[in-house]
C-alpha positions as CSV (number, residue, x, y, z in Angstrom):
1,M,100.6,74.9,-38.9
2,I,102.2,72.9,-36.1
3,T,100.0,69.8,-36.8
4,K,100.9,69.7,-40.5
5,R,104.6,69.5,-39.7
6,F,104.1,66.4,-37.6
7,I,101.7,64.6,-40.0
8,K,104.0,65.2,-43.0
9,H,106.2,62.2,-43.8
10,K,108.7,61.3,-46.5
11,S,107.5,59.0,-49.2
12,G,109.7,56.0,-49.9
13,S,111.1,55.6,-46.3
14,G,110.4,52.3,-44.4
15,F,109.8,48.8,-45.6
16,T,106.8,47.4,-47.5
17,L,105.0,44.4,-46.3
18,I,106.4,42.2,-49.0
19,E,110.0,43.2,-48.1
20,V,109.3,42.3,-44.4
21,V,108.0,38.9,-45.4
22,V,111.0,38.2,-47.7
23,Y,113.4,39.2,-44.9
24,L,111.6,37.0,-42.4
25,C,111.7,34.0,-44.8
26,L,115.4,34.5,-45.4
27,F,116.1,34.8,-41.6
28,A,114.1,31.6,-41.0
29,I,116.1,29.7,-43.6
30,L,119.3,31.0,-42.1
31,M,118.3,30.0,-38.6
32,G,117.1,26.6,-39.8
33,G,120.4,25.9,-41.4
34,M,122.3,26.9,-38.2
35,V,120.2,24.7,-36.0
36,T,120.7,21.7,-38.4
37,A,124.5,22.3,-38.5
38,A,124.6,22.5,-34.7
39,Y,122.6,19.3,-34.3
40,S,125.0,17.6,-36.8
41,V,128.1,18.7,-34.7
42,F,126.6,17.4,-31.5
43,E,125.5,14.1,-33.1
44,S,128.9,13.4,-34.6
45,S,130.6,14.4,-31.3
46,D,128.5,11.8,-29.4
47,H,129.3,9.2,-32.0
48,N,133.1,9.9,-31.9
49,Q,133.1,9.9,-28.1
50,A,131.5,6.5,-28.0
51,K,133.9,5.2,-30.7
52,I,136.9,6.4,-28.7
53,M,135.5,4.8,-25.5
54,V,135.2,1.5,-27.2
55,Q,138.7,1.7,-28.6
56,E,140.3,2.6,-25.3
57,E,138.3,-0.1,-23.4
58,G,139.4,-2.7,-26.0
59,N,143.1,-1.6,-25.7
60,F,142.8,-1.9,-21.9
61,L,141.3,-5.4,-22.1
62,V,143.9,-6.6,-24.6
63,A,146.7,-5.3,-22.3
64,K,145.1,-7.1,-19.3
65,I,145.0,-10.4,-21.3
66,D,148.6,-9.9,-22.3
67,W,149.5,-9.2,-18.7
68,A,147.7,-12.4,-17.5
69,L,149.6,-14.4,-20.1
70,S,153.0,-12.9,-19.3
71,G,155.0,-14.9,-16.9
72,G,152.7,-17.9,-17.6
73,K,154.2,-21.4,-17.8
74,A,151.0,-23.1,-18.9
75,A,147.7,-22.0,-20.3
76,Y,144.5,-23.9,-20.5
77,S,141.3,-23.1,-22.3
78,P,138.7,-25.7,-21.0
79,Q,136.0,-23.8,-22.8
80,P,136.4,-21.2,-25.5
81,R,135.3,-18.3,-23.2
82,I,137.6,-19.3,-20.3
83,L,141.4,-18.9,-20.1
84,S,143.3,-20.3,-17.1
85,V,147.0,-19.4,-16.8
86,D,149.4,-21.0,-14.3
87,K,152.2,-18.6,-13.6
88,Y,155.9,-19.3,-12.7
89,D,155.3,-17.8,-9.2
90,G,152.7,-20.5,-8.5
91,S,149.6,-18.3,-8.8
92,N,146.7,-19.0,-11.2
93,V,144.9,-16.3,-13.2
94,V,141.5,-17.0,-14.9
95,I,139.9,-14.7,-17.5
96,T,136.3,-15.4,-18.3
97,L,132.8,-14.1,-19.0
98,D,131.6,-15.9,-15.9
99,N,131.1,-13.6,-12.9
100,C,132.1,-14.6,-9.4
101,S,128.8,-16.4,-9.0
102,G,129.3,-18.5,-12.1
103,D,126.8,-16.7,-14.2
104,I,127.7,-15.9,-17.8
105,T,127.6,-12.1,-18.4
106,S,128.6,-9.6,-21.0
107,N,131.6,-8.5,-18.9
108,I,135.1,-9.9,-18.7
109,F,136.3,-11.0,-15.2
110,L,139.7,-11.6,-13.9
111,K,140.0,-14.2,-11.1
112,K,143.2,-14.4,-9.1
113,G,143.0,-16.7,-6.1
114,T,139.8,-15.8,-4.3
115,D,139.6,-12.3,-5.8
116,C,137.4,-11.5,-8.7
117,F,137.5,-8.3,-10.7
118,Q,135.4,-7.0,-13.5
119,L,137.8,-5.6,-16.1
120,N,135.6,-3.7,-18.5
121,N,133.6,-0.6,-18.0
122,S,129.9,-1.1,-17.4
123,N,129.1,1.1,-20.5
124,V,130.4,-1.5,-22.9
125,Q,129.3,-5.1,-23.5
126,V,131.7,-7.9,-24.4
127,S,130.6,-10.6,-26.8
128,N,132.2,-13.4,-28.9
129,L,135.0,-13.9,-26.4
130,V,137.1,-16.9,-27.7
131,F,140.4,-18.1,-26.4
132,T,142.4,-20.5,-28.6
133,H,145.4,-22.3,-27.3
134,N,147.9,-23.4,-30.0
135,S,150.7,-25.8,-29.3
136,N,153.5,-25.2,-31.9
137,P,154.8,-22.6,-31.0
138,E,152.8,-22.4,-27.8
139,N,150.6,-19.3,-27.9
140,V,147.2,-18.1,-26.9
141,E,144.9,-16.1,-29.2
142,A,142.1,-14.0,-27.7
143,V,139.3,-12.5,-29.8
144,F,136.4,-10.5,-28.6
145,T,133.9,-7.8,-29.7
146,L,133.1,-4.7,-27.7
147,S,129.9,-2.7,-28.3
148,T,128.2,0.3,-26.7
149,R,125.2,2.6,-27.5
150,T,125.3,6.3,-28.2
151,L,122.8,8.6,-26.6
152,N,120.5,8.4,-29.6
153,G,120.6,4.6,-29.6
154,T,123.2,3.9,-32.3
155,T,125.3,0.8,-31.6
156,I,129.1,1.1,-32.0
157,S,131.0,-2.2,-32.2
158,Q,134.6,-3.1,-32.7
159,D,136.5,-6.4,-32.8
160,F,139.8,-6.9,-30.9
161,F,142.3,-9.7,-30.9
162,T,145.7,-10.5,-29.4
163,T,148.2,-13.3,-29.7
164,K,150.7,-14.0,-26.8
165,F,153.5,-16.5,-27.1
166,L,154.3,-18.5,-23.9
167,R,158.0,-18.9,-23.0
168,R,159.4,-22.2,-21.9
């Protein structure tokens, strides 16, 4: 009598094999969607971060070019990628893609006297740097392109420009 009580079970309780398979499939679809959504969020975050870095770096370089031209009494552009500014205080500032050794690079350098400084972050590359000196009214236009790569290899590029008028 005791053994019959433990063997006895209710019919209809528990899951059938088909129900278990259906629930597992639904769970797998749900998890796949969540993984895809998480990947998309991380991917767009990386893209946005690179885009913001390029924008901030470009704003900084434009401000440095404007600074170099402020207080300038004469500006020369012997080559499109070189800008030389004579200041009222007697100093000279040169902005160029040439590093301190004279090699052309994908970085912008500021040379003041014997000092030479790289202006841009090493994570971005500068290309298409062109300085144009106009005489009436006297101004200097600077145009350049910054680019970087995201972690997955996508290239982010943006063009920048500035125009600075020289006072007489």
